[in-house]
Phi, psi and omega in degrees: 000134184263145177260016182292133177277131178255127177284148179296146178296144179270165180267139179300123181302328178294325178293320180297331181291333185255342180287141176227162177294130180290343181272311186256346187064017179270173180293155177244142177256132181275121175257097185298319183298316182267355183054059180220157169251123188256130173252106180295322182297317181270351183057045180228150175238118182269133182287154171243119182244119180053040178083001182249119176292133178255097186263052176252121182306326181289342177263354183281154177264126177294140176273144179283000000 
C-alpha cells in the first residue's frame, strides 16, 4: 500500500471558458484550493468531483 499523496485532478481550462452558472448564466471562477466553481452572482460554489464540475444548484454550497 502506497502513502503517496495524489493531487486532485484539475479542470481543463478550455472547459472553464465555456461553463456558466446554471442559475445566472454568468461566468464561474475556479477555486483550485477548494475544488469548486464559484458563481459570485448566484452566491453559490459548485463542487468539482474527480475533475468533473457538478453544476446542480441543489449540490452547490451557498457562499456567506
